[in-house]
C-alpha angles and dihedrals in degrees: 000000000000116000110231142163125224116209145155111278116255128207091260088060093067095099091051092046091052090047090053092045088054092047089051091048090050090050088052090047091241101105094135090061094070105101099154122115131210088248092057092045090051095047095042098046105032108035129099093284108029117205092204143022124217140199122199131194117215133191130194110272093247090061095061123078088207128055092262129105097179101078104164142023141188118199117196145157139185124258137172131241115197091214100048108011130226120025134183108227114205104207101177134003122178137165118188112253096247091056100048118116094032097101096260095118091046091052092049090051091048092053091047090050091050088050091051092049094046091052092047095246118170090222149316124272129195142152127239125192111249093236093052093091094160091059092044090054092044090057096041090054087059095051102267117154121217102232094186091065098029101043103015098236118163127205117232132186134198108200123218094257090059091044089056091049091054093050093051092060 
């Protein structure tokens, strides 16, 4: 079992967070979609009014085959549902391949659950790619319900270009 610490991300973790975001995007075969810079991550997560919160898992340098000590992250924020109230929204969650199966992901999810309970959230929402069956099973084993199959919800997006068109009218 790898020894690790789980802690709130700090401004100097931004390069590691971006590295892990890119690893996750590569895993999801969407690497070209990552447009974010370290500067944006820093400003958006560590300013006076952060848009996101982040946890990182860190191992001692000698336990990593790479040069990295930050080996996992979970990015989340709070949102509001007019039917049920406050929600913790888990935006991204990733553990480097070599550290999976060691309880790190379970610990991150436990801390996020504690955060949701402490802040009186009604639940936690997140998306999982349909082809990511290991993650789907990971969440289902912990009581997650697949709302896309159970309730028929669909995810939509309005991209920035379309937003700009709507504001010009």
